[in-house]
N, C-alpha and C positions, 0 to 999 in steps of 0.2 A: 134551261138556265135557272140558276138558283134564285128564287124570289124570297126576299127577307122582310119580315114585319118589323117595325120599329123596336129597337132596344134589345134584340136577341144577343148581341155581342156582350152584353153585361154578364151573361152566364159565365163565359170563358174569361172575361176580364177579372172577375172576382175569384174564379177557380185558381187563377194563376198566383194568388197570394199565399196558397198553401205552402207551409214549411214542414215537411215530414221526411224522414229518412228510412222508413221501414219498407222493405220489398218482400212480398210474399205471393205465392201462387195459389190458384184455385183449380187444381187439376180435376178433371171430370172423372166420375166413378163409372165403372163398366156396367152396362145392362146385359145380363146374361139371358140366353134363351136356348131352346133346343130345336134347331132347324135340321138336325141330322148331320151325319158325317159324310156328306156328299159334296165334294169340291166342285167349284164352277169358276168361270172367268169373271164373275161379279163378286168382288170382295167387299164386304160391308162391316162397319162397326158402329155400335150405338152406345152413347154415354150420356150421363146426367149428373148434376150435382146432388148432394145429399139433401134429403127432405127437410123442410123447415116449416114453421107456422105461417110463413108469408103467404102461402097458397099458390106457390109457383116455383119454377126452377129453370136454370139454363140447361139446355141439352145440346148435344153435338152428334151429328151423323157424319161418318166418313165413307167414301166409296172409291174403289179402284177398279178400272177395267183392266184385267190382267192378261198377260200373254200365255200363261199356263194355268191349269186348274189350281184354284187356291181355296183356303178355308180359314175363317176366323174361329179359333177354338172356343171363344166365349159364346158363340152362336151354335155350337155343335152338340150340346148336351154333356160335354166332358165335365166330370165332377172334381178332378184333380190333375195337377201337372207337376212333375219333378224333372229338374234339369241337372245333368251332370256331364261335364265336358261336352262332347258332341252328341250325347244321348238325351232323348226326351221320353219320359214315360207318361202315358196318358191313362186315366182311369175313367170307366163309364160303362153303362149297360150294353151299348151297341158297338163295342170296339171291333167286333167281327166284320163290320162294314169296311174297315180299313183294308181288308183283303181285296176289295173291289177298286181300290184306288189305281190310277195310272202310275207309270214309273216316276213321273216328275210332278210333285205337288208342292206348292208354296203355302206356308202356314203363317198366320198372324198371331203372335203371342203378346197379350196386352201387359201393361204395367201392373195389373192386379196380381200377377203370379211371381214377380220378381225372379224371372228366369235368368240363369247364368249370373246371379248375383246383382242384377240390374233392375231397377224400378222404371222401366221404359218400355215402349212398344218395340218389338223385334220381329224381324221377318227371317224365316229359315226355309231352306229347300230340303225336302225329304229325299234321302239317298237309299235307305233300306228300312225295312219294317219287319218286326216280329210280333205276331198277334198271339196273346194268351187269353183266349175267350173264356176259359173256365175260371180264371181269376180276374176277369173283366179288366184287363190292362193290355196295352200295346207299347212296345219299345221301338222308338224311331231313331235311326242314325241320320243326323242332319248336318248341314253347313249353313252358316249365316249368309244372307244374300241382301242385295240392295233393291228395294221396291221400285226405284226409278228405272232399273234395268229390266224389270219384269212387268211393267205396267205401261199402258198406252195413255190413259187419262185418269184424272182424279177429281173429286168434289169434296169439299169440307163445308158443312152447314151448321152454324151455331145460331140458336134461336132461344127465345124465352117462352116457356110453356106456362101460360097464366091460368091457374086453376080458379083464381078469384080476382077478376080485374079491379075491383074496388080497393083491394089491398095495396097494390102498387101505386095507383094514382090517388093516394090519400091526400087530404088537406095537410098543410105543413104543421098545423097546430094539434093534430091528433096525437094520441099516446104513441110512445116508441114501439116499433115492431121488430121482429127478428129479421135481420138483413143478411143472413148467412149466404144466401144465393144470389145477391145482387152486388153490383159495383157500389161500394159504400162511399158516399161523398161527404160523410160527417167528419170534418177535420177542423182542427183548431177550435174546438167547441167544448166547453165545460158544462155538462148538463146540470151540475149542482148550482152554478151561478147564472146560466143562461148567457154567458159572455165568452170571449176568447180565452182559450187556455194559454195563449202566448201573447199577452197584450204588449203594446208599444214596440212593434217591429220597426226597426230603424230603416227608413228609406234612404235618407241622405243626411249628412252632418258636415256641412262645408261653410267655412268662413263665418261661423257663429249662427248659421241658420240650420235648424233641425226640423226634418219632416218625419213623422211617425205614423204608422198605421196602428192607431191606439186600440181599436177593437175590431178585429177582422176574423170572421169565422164563416163556415159553411155547414149546412145540415141538409142532407138529402140522400138520394139513392138513384141508381139507374140500371137499366138492363142493356145488354149488348147483343146485337144480331150481326152475323157475318156469313156471307156466302162467297166462297172462293173456288173456282174451277180452273182447270188447266190441262195441258198436255205435256208429256215428256218427249222432247225432241233432242236427240243426241246428248242425253244426260242433262239437258237444260230444261227449265220450266217456262212454258209459254202460257200466260194467263188468258183464259177466254171469258172469265167473269170474276168480278171483285166488287162486292156490294157491302156496305157497312151501314148500320143503323144504331141509334142511341135513343132510348126512351127513359123518362124518369121524372122526378120532381126535386126541387131544390129551394132552400132558403139561404140567402147570402146577406152578410152584414159587413159594412165597411165604414169606419170612422177615422178621419184623418186629422192630425194635429200638426200645426206649424208654429214654431217659436223661432224668431230670428230678427236680424237687423242687417240685411245684406242683399246685394244683387248676386244671383247665381247664374252663370252661363249654362247652356244646355249640357247635361252630363248623363251618362248612361251606365247602368249597372245591371248585372244579373242577380235578381232577387232569389230565384229558386229554380232547381231542376228536380222535378218530382216524378219518380217512377210509381205507377199504380199497380194494383194486383194483376198478375198474369193469368190469363185464362188459356186452357189448352189441354191437349191429349199428349202426354209425354212421349217424345220420339217421333211424333207426327207433325203437330203444329202448335205454336204458341202465339197469342195475341198479347203484345206488351204495350199498354197505354202509358203515356208519359206527358208531362207538362213542363215547359220551360217558360220562364217569365223574365222579361227585360223591362226595366223602368227607366224613363227619362224625366228629368226635372229641370225647370227653369223658373226663377223668381226675379221679378223686377220691382223695385221700390225700396229706397234707403230709409226705412222707418221701423221702429220697434213694434212688432205685432205678435199677438197670440191669437191663433185661429183654430177652432175645432169645428168640423162639419162632417156630415156623412148621411147614411141612410141604409135601409135594408130592402131587399127585393126578393119576391117569391115567384117561382114558376111552378105552379101546381101540376102541370102536365105538359111535357115538351117532347118533341120527336124531331130528329134530324137524320136524314139518310143520304148517302152519296154512292154513285157508281163510278168506278175508277178506270175501267178498261176503255180504250179509245178516248173520246171526248168526255171529260168529267161532267156528271149530271148531279144536281143537288136539289133536295126538297126538304121542307121543314114545316112543322106546325106547332102551335102552342107557345110561341115566344111572344106572348103578351103578358108582361110581368105586372105584379101588384107591388107598387113602390110606396115606401113610407120614408119621407125625409125626416131626419133628426134635427131637433132644435140646435142651432149653432151657437158657439161662444166666440164673440168677436171683440177683441181688445186692441185699440190703436191709440198711440200716444198723442199724435198730432194730426190735423187735417191732411189727408194724403190719399194716394191710390196705390194699392198693392196688387200685382197680378201673379198668380201661381199657375203655371202650366205643367201638369203631370200626365205623362202618357205611360200606360201599361201595355206591353206587347206580348200577350201569351200565345204560346204555340202548343196546341193539343194534337199529339201525334199518336198514331197506332202502328206499331211495328209488327209485321207478320213474319214469323220464322217458320219455315217448313223443313222438316228433317234436319233440325239444328242449324240451318243456314238462314241468315237474315236476308230476306228477298225483297221486301216491300215496306216502305215507310210512307204513310199517307196521313193527311190531316188538315186542320184549319189553322191559319195564322192571322191574328187580328191585331189591330192597333186601336186602343181605346184611350181617347184624349180628354182629360178633364181640365177645362179652362175656367178658372175662378178668379173673380175680381172683387176686392173689398175696398170701398171708398168711404171716406169720412169728410165732412165739410159741405160746402155748397154743391160740389159736383155730385154728391150722393142723392140730392133732391129729396132728402127726408124731412119730415116736419121739424124735428129737433136737430140741433147742430151736432149733438153728441151721439146721434143714432148712426151706426154704420149700415151700409147696404151690401148685401152679398148677391152676386150674380154668378151662376154656375151653368156651364154648357158642356154637354158630352158630344164629341165628334169621333169619327173612327173610320176604318176601312176593313175589308175582309179579303183574304186571299186563301188559295188552296195550294197544296204542294204534293207532288208525287216524287219521292226520293229527292233529287236536287232540282227538280223542275218546279218553278213558281207559276201559278196561274191567278192573276188578279181577277176579282169578281165584281166588287162594287164599293163605292164610297157611301157612308151613312149620311143621312140627313141630320144636321145638328139638332140635338134635343135639349131644349131649355129646361133645366131642373128647378131652378129657383131664381127669383129676382125680386127682393123685397128688403125692407128696412127692419132692423132688430134692435131691441132695447139693450 
């Protein structure tokens, strides 16, 4: 069962504030090798992201147990591929080995070659072959085929190859590094000012009460690991393994402003629906992360107030992983944040008590698509509830009558979901953030 250290849900609570509309992919590059032109029933492919100065990269390995002899041309020493109609011409030093192939051979042609005008992974069955050894080329007559019809089982393994462990798990205040190969968590952040690039995001504006996220941003990075295995049964996929892990570091900042003179009954709005960069091997699998955020707000107290409060949190090194097949199993480490509360601004016109209840409900989902079919959506669903009370007068118990007291508490709960199935995990112990008088 998932064991949680205090405050981990703050990570996803603040991630949900992100407002961005750009979707892009991080397709893996092919790793070529020369394993010869000998087909087998073990079909493999190896991929990695482009080199960067970060000292590491994501890599992906794919494997199919095939029903007929098969070959990945990127692993065969072939130096060139041309595709025209149903013909494929291969160039290489050992093309005469093609004469030894059996009558039926399946080929994997990667997105590197843009075969038949498509930048995707394609599978073809060889029907005929003409070898021209003197010119080091062979011409194959082929027909396209479905890997699910010619494979018994599969395995996709995405992991992070860390050439320099100190690079990824850097302290938040170290200089900027190249994040080409990581999942970039740097959003709504202006490096020139050190503040939000989109200040004063409106949460709600009802009956004269306005709540703003005045300075919200996130700065960080993460790496993704995924292992998915399964079997093809009557053209359907049966998963035998599905494990996901996220490692990284992050700094998050949130400052809230409230200006108003009204009671607001509980209201709920969708603040953001955010797609993140897609990882994958085109035509084989894609991992599509996304975040949805719902906010609820309730205010009680008929008095004019101006309140600004917030803080920042750093998680220098975190890890979370989950196994999804059969009963879900969760594990995590590093969710012990460094918290810095910001000095609040509290203005109340008359002795009174104002209660602000704001709940953020982020859902961090990872959609898995195999062979362009969306098959699995898994993730974490959280409720982070900030309950804040501002009092002025005798009930504040402050030394001076004009001193307001601010009390803030975080509550919440955590749930897991697989497609449409929700699995409650636990309720968080309330966390007292602040309880003091201010000038």
